[in-house]
ZAMARGU-4260 file (C-alpha; in steps of 0.2 Angstrom, whole numbers, plus 5000, padded with zeros to 4 digits):
<rodrens>
0) 4959/4914/4651 | 4976/4916/4660 | 4984/4934/4657 | 4997/4934/4669 | 5014/4924/4667
5) 5016/4905/4669 | 5023/4900/4686 | 5025/4882/4691 | 5029/4883/4710 | 5019/4871/4722
10) 5017/4870/4741 | 5031/4858/4741 | 5050/4863/4743 | 5054/4873/4728 | 5070/4868/4717
15) 5085/4878/4715 | 5101/4878/4704 | 5117/4882/4710 | 5129/4895/4704 | 5141/4884/4698
20) 5129/4874/4688 | 5119/4889/4680 | 5138/4895/4674 | 5141/4878/4667 | 5126/4879/4657
25) 5128/4897/4651 | 5147/4896/4648 | 5155/4911/4653 | 5166/4912/4638 | 5149/4914/4627
30) 5146/4931/4636 | 5148/4947/4626 | 5144/4965/4629 | 5132/4970/4634 | 5136/4957/4648
35) 5119/4958/4657 | 5109/4957/4641 | 5120/4941/4635 | 5116/4934/4652 | 5098/4937/4653
40) 5097/4930/4635 | 5107/4913/4641 | 5096/4911/4656 | 5080/4913/4645 | 5086/4901/4632
45) 5090/4889/4645 | 5071/4890/4651 | 5065/4889/4634 | 5072/4874/4629 | 5069/4865/4646
50) 5086/4863/4653 | 5082/4876/4666 | 5064/4871/4675 | 5051/4883/4676 | 5049/4888/4695
55) 5067/4886/4699 | 5076/4897/4710 | 5090/4906/4702 | 5107/4908/4712 | 5110/4923/4723
60) 5118/4938/4712 | 5134/4938/4722 | 5136/4919/4720 | 5132/4918/4701 | 5143/4934/4697
65) 5158/4924/4706 | 5154/4909/4696 | 5154/4919/4680 | 5169/4930/4683 | 5156/4947/4681
70) 5151/4959/4693 | 5136/4958/4705 | 5129/4972/4695 | 5129/4963/4678 | 5119/4949/4686
75) 5107/4960/4696 | 5103/4970/4679 | 5101/4953/4669 | 5089/4947/4682 | 5080/4963/4681
80) 5079/4961/4662 | 5072/4944/4663 | 5058/4950/4677 | 5054/4964/4665 | 5051/4952/4650
85) 5041/4940/4662 | 5054/4925/4662 | 5057/4927/4680 | 5049/4933/4696 | 5056/4941/4713
90) 5050/4937/4728 | 5052/4945/4745 | 5064/4936/4755 | 5065/4920/4743 | 5075/4927/4728
95) 5072/4926/4709 | 5062/4912/4701 | 5062/4906/4683 | 5043/4907/4675 | 5036/4908/4658
100) 5029/4924/4650 | 5010/4919/4645 | 5013/4924/4627 | 5030/4916/4625 | 5022/4901/4616
105) 5036/4890/4625 | 5031/4873/4633 | 5049/4871/4642 | 5049/4853/4639 | 5057/4842/4623
110) 5042/4843/4612 | 5039/4853/4596 | 5031/4871/4598 | 5015/4876/4588 | 5016/4878/4571
115) 5021/4895/4564 | 5016/4903/4547 | 5031/4904/4536 | 5042/4894/4547 | 5050/4876/4541
120) 5052/4867/4557 | 5064/4854/4559 | 5067/4857/4578 | 5059/4839/4580 | 5060/4823/4572
125) 5043/4815/4567 | 5036/4811/4551 | 5018/4816/4544 | 5004/4803/4549 | 5001/4789/4534
130) 4981/4787/4529 | 4981/4771/4541 | 4980/4781/4556 | 4963/4788/4550 | 4956/4770/4546
135) 4963/4765/4563 | 4953/4776/4573 | 4937/4773/4563 | 4940/4755/4568 | 4943/4759/4585
140) 4925/4769/4587 | 4917/4753/4579 | 4923/4743/4594 | 4920/4755/4607 | 4903/4750/4612
145) 4908/4733/4617 | 4918/4742/4632 | 4905/4755/4637 | 4897/4743/4649 | 4913/4745/4660
150) 4921/4758/4669 | 4934/4762/4655 | 4950/4762/4667 | 4965/4752/4661 | 4979/4756/4673
155) 4991/4743/4665 | 4985/4745/4646 | 4969/4736/4638 | 4973/4718/4639 | 4972/4713/4619
160) 4985/4729/4616 | 4997/4722/4629 | 4995/4705/4621 | 4999/4711/4603 | 5014/4720/4610
165) 5021/4704/4620 | 5018/4694/4604 | 5029/4707/4594 | 5042/4705/4608 | 5042/4685/4608
170) 5043/4686/4588 | 5059/4697/4590 | 5067/4683/4601 | 5061/4689/4618 | 5048/4678/4624
175) 5036/4691/4633 | 5019/4689/4641 | 5005/4701/4643 | 5009/4704/4662 | 5027/4710/4656
180) 5020/4725/4647 | 5012/4742/4653 | 5006/4754/4640 | 5012/4771/4642 | 5011/4788/4633
185) 5023/4786/4620 | 5041/4780/4623 | 5044/4794/4633 | 5032/4788/4647 | 5040/4772/4646
190) 5058/4780/4648 | 5052/4790/4662 | 5042/4776/4672 | 5058/4765/4669 | 5071/4777/4675
195) 5058/4782/4691 | 5058/4764/4696 | 5077/4763/4696 | 5084/4780/4700 | 5084/4789/4717
200) 5091/4807/4722 | 5110/4804/4722 | 5112/4788/4710 | 5122/4788/4697 | 5115/4786/4678
205) 5127/4782/4663 | 5120/4789/4648 | 5125/4788/4630 | 5131/4806/4624 | 5125/4814/4614
210) 5108/4808/4621 | 5089/4810/4619 | 5086/4827/4630 | 5070/4820/4638 | 5080/4806/4646
215) 5093/4820/4654 | 5077/4830/4660 | 5069/4815/4669 | 5086/4811/4677 | 5089/4828/4682
220) 5071/4829/4690 | 5075/4813/4700 | 5091/4822/4705 | 5101/4808/4699 | 5120/4811/4694
225) 5125/4809/4675 | 5139/4800/4669 | 5141/4804/4651 | 5149/4792/4640 | 5154/4797/4621
230) 5145/4788/4608 | 5143/4790/4589 | 5143/4781/4573 | 5161/4776/4574 | 5162/4772/4592
235) 5158/4753/4590 | 5166/4742/4604 | 5173/4755/4611 | 5157/4762/4619 | 5153/4746/4628
240) 5171/4747/4634 | 5168/4764/4640 | 5152/4762/4648 | 5161/4747/4657 | 5174/4758/4665
245) 5161/4773/4668 | 5149/4761/4678 | 5163/4753/4687 | 5172/4769/4692 | 5156/4778/4698
250) 5146/4763/4705 | 5132/4768/4693 | 5114/4763/4698 | 5108/4761/4679 | 5113/4765/4660
255) 5101/4773/4648 | 5105/4768/4629 | 5097/4768/4613 | 5103/4751/4605 | 5096/4754/4588
260) 5098/4769/4578 | 5102/4781/4593 | 5094/4799/4593 | 5103/4810/4586 | 5118/4800/4581
265) 5111/4784/4572 | 5122/4774/4581 | 5118/4755/4582 | 5125/4741/4595 | 5128/4725/4586
270) 5124/4709/4591 | 5140/4706/4598 | 5141/4723/4606 | 5124/4719/4615 | 5130/4703/4622
275) 5146/4712/4629 | 5136/4726/4636 | 5124/4714/4645 | 5138/4705/4653 | 5147/4720/4659
280) 5131/4729/4666 | 5125/4711/4675 | 5145/4709/4683 | 5141/4727/4691 | 5123/4726/4696
285) 5118/4741/4683 | 5100/4740/4678 | 5099/4745/4660 | 5085/4756/4653 | 5084/4752/4634
290) 5075/4764/4622 | 5069/4755/4607 | 5057/4767/4599 | 5068/4768/4583 | 5072/4750/4582
295) 5059/4747/4566 | 5069/4761/4556 | 5083/4751/4549 | 5085/4761/4531 | 5098/4750/4522
300) 5091/4732/4521 | 5098/4726/4539 | 5091/4711/4548 | 5082/4716/4565 | 5093/4713/4580
305) 5086/4706/4595 | 5080/4717/4608 | 5094/4720/4621 | 5084/4711/4635 | 5085/4694/4625
310) 5104/4695/4631 | 5102/4698/4649 | 5095/4687/4663 | 5075/4693/4669 | 5074/4710/4676
315) 5091/4715/4669 | 5083/4727/4656 | 5068/4738/4656 | 5063/4739/4639 | 5054/4756/4631
320) 5045/4755/4614 | 5032/4765/4604 | 5022/4764/4587 | 5025/4784/4587 | 5042/4783/4576
325) 5037/4771/4562 | 5018/4777/4563 | 5015/4794/4569 | 5019/4805/4584 | 5000/4811/4585
330) 4996/4792/4591 | 5003/4793/4608 | 5005/4774/4612 | 5021/4766/4619 | 5025/4752/4631
335) 5036/4747/4644 | 5043/4728/4644 | 5050/4724/4662 | 5047/4711/4675 | 5028/4710/4682
340) 5034/4717/4700 | 5041/4732/4690 | 5027/4734/4679 | 5015/4735/4695 | 5025/4748/4703
345) 5026/4758/4686 | 5007/4757/4684 | 5004/4762/4702 | 5015/4777/4700 | 5008/4782/4683
350) 4990/4780/4689 | 4992/4793/4701 | 4996/4806/4688 | 4983/4803/4676 | 4973/4788/4681
355) 4972/4778/4665 | 4978/4779/4647 | 4963/4784/4633 | 4954/4768/4628 | 4951/4774/4610
360) 4969/4778/4608 | 4973/4760/4612 | 4960/4752/4602 | 4967/4762/4586 | 4984/4755/4593
365) 4979/4738/4591 | 4973/4741/4573 | 4989/4749/4569 | 5000/4735/4575 | 4989/4723/4565
370) 4995/4731/4550 | 5011/4738/4558 | 5024/4729/4547 | 5018/4736/4530 | 5018/4754/4539
375) 5035/4751/4544 | 5042/4745/4528 | 5034/4760/4519 | 5041/4772/4531 | 5058/4765/4529
380) 5057/4768/4511 | 5051/4786/4513 | 5064/4790/4526 | 5077/4781/4516 | 5074/4793/4501
385) 5073/4808/4512 | 5090/4805/4521 | 5099/4803/4504 | 5092/4819/4496 | 5097/4828/4512
390) 5115/4821/4513 | 5116/4826/4495 | 5111/4843/4497 | 5122/4846/4511 | 5137/4839/4503
395) 5134/4849/4487 | 5130/4867/4495 | 5139/4865/4512 | 5155/4854/4509 | 5165/4860/4525
400) 5152/4850/4535 | 5155/4833/4540 | 5139/4823/4536 | 5140/4804/4543 | 5127/4794/4536
405) 5116/4784/4548 | 5111/4767/4544 | 5094/4770/4551 | 5083/4781/4563 | 5077/4799/4558
410) 5091/4811/4559 | 5109/4817/4555 | 5121/4822/4567 | 5132/4835/4557 | 5150/4841/4563
415) 5151/4859/4560 | 5166/4868/4552 | 5179/4874/4566 | 5173/4893/4572 | 5153/4889/4567
420) 5143/4889/4582 | 5126/4879/4583 | 5119/4890/4594 | 5123/4906/4584 | 5118/4896/4567
425) 5102/4891/4575 | 5097/4908/4581 | 5101/4914/4564 | 5092/4901/4554 | 5076/4906/4564
430) 5077/4924/4559 | 5077/4918/4541 | 5062/4905/4545 | 5071/4888/4549 | 5068/4882/4566
435) 5081/4869/4572 | 5087/4862/4589 | 5104/4867/4595 | 5118/4853/4596 | 5120/4858/4614
440) 5103/4853/4618 | 5109/4834/4616 | 5124/4837/4628 | 5124/4834/4647 | 5132/4851/4650
445) 5138/4864/4638 | 5144/4851/4625 | 5140/4850/4606 | 5140/4867/4601 | 5150/4862/4586
450) 5136/4849/4581 | 5119/4850/4573 | 5106/4838/4573 | 5096/4838/4555 | 5079/4826/4555
455) 5076/4819/4538 | 5057/4817/4543 | 5051/4830/4531 | 5047/4829/4513 | 5063/4831/4500
460) 5057/4848/4494 | 5057/4855/4512 | 5073/4848/4516 | 5080/4855/4501 | 5074/4872/4506
465) 5081/4870/4523 | 5099/4867/4516 | 5096/4883/4505 | 5091/4892/4522 | 5106/4885/4531
470) 5118/4892/4518 | 5111/4909/4520 | 5111/4907/4540 | 5130/4903/4539 | 5134/4918/4529
475) 5124/4929/4540 | 5130/4921/4556 | 5148/4924/4553 | 5157/4934/4566 | 5143/4933/4577
480) 5147/4929/4597 | 5140/4912/4603 | 5130/4922/4615 | 5120/4908/4622 | 5104/4913/4612
485) 5086/4907/4611 | 5086/4887/4609 | 5067/4886/4605 | 5059/4869/4610 | 5058/4855/4598
</rodrens>
């Protein structure tokens, strides 16, 4: 059993963050007396939510002091406080490094933390699992014996599962063969594989903004240079125009976009926007990574649109999908749809990491896909009712909030009243038993502290209770300084 702090520093060259980058993430204007404590809390929060990795070397004290406009003594005291609490470690001759205390309970990635008694957790957007999951795994176990005579490795994915996924793409208007499908660990694994296939250090990646945090984390790990393009429910064709301009001006290598019901805003590209976007990106030889994990969650009776890749030439789009959003996040089965040469490279890279994906999970996924349309339809009915209940409660009890209603997806992207800090509100809400994610976690930099994502994946009673706690937190947080507080994992 590990009793010491958790550190991730391997034999390879260590990573570091510059003083300017760390100052940007913290925000000098958010620091308040005592300055050293505020700075330490800010750095701890960045490590907690994954924006500052574990095993990263912090800037020299003098450099960070200059970047933040504070004294070197302040930075030295902040580093000392982090070391005392187990969030950093000093090494002779090599500076100060981030780490995790063994008792922190933090994963330092964009996944939910463990359940805590008495805490209503809306920091993630994932509904409870339907009964079909149990049935699917029972069926998988009955089919498992016919595979036991082999070695059990399926580096590309189980053939029958890849065939089912290909059939679904074909039915949606994108002819696909099993050779164009790689089974992954959820849509996150597919997005990660896609970005790794197209990006190198220094390449520019255009991203919708706000954006799913894990995509940002992978891009930063690859040392890509982010080019944010604003996108929300009101963007419409303006997003396509802005993405075109951003790609042209920066010579971007790739674009990451969620065509359907983007997380967190719920924005969707129309059929015309999809065609225009693909014309633009192909003209500039920009590869599109399309995250389609939420494509089946249209909540207002809309007809499903064709995948983005249906509007591009072969190889122009790498498509990520998953059954986790409509079914259950505990079924970690996703896929990457691309040309066979990309699939082969991605599979080779993935197999070096984990060898192969669980055969039992893939057999269960086959059963779930066979009944997927019915499961997804019931999920849409459930999410629609929960969305409407949450919107009603917010407009009744927090009328100063702007609450755009998304046509699908799993969350609201709320605009807070002037002077209300998402960071402060989230920190205060946690003290009252409500766990949320700060708006800034969805930004490339120190953006969106005036926004808050609220998933509507929980039962109606829990959502109404969450609004009650938000009302209480709003009152309790009045007058507090936005001191870069704890941004817990989700």
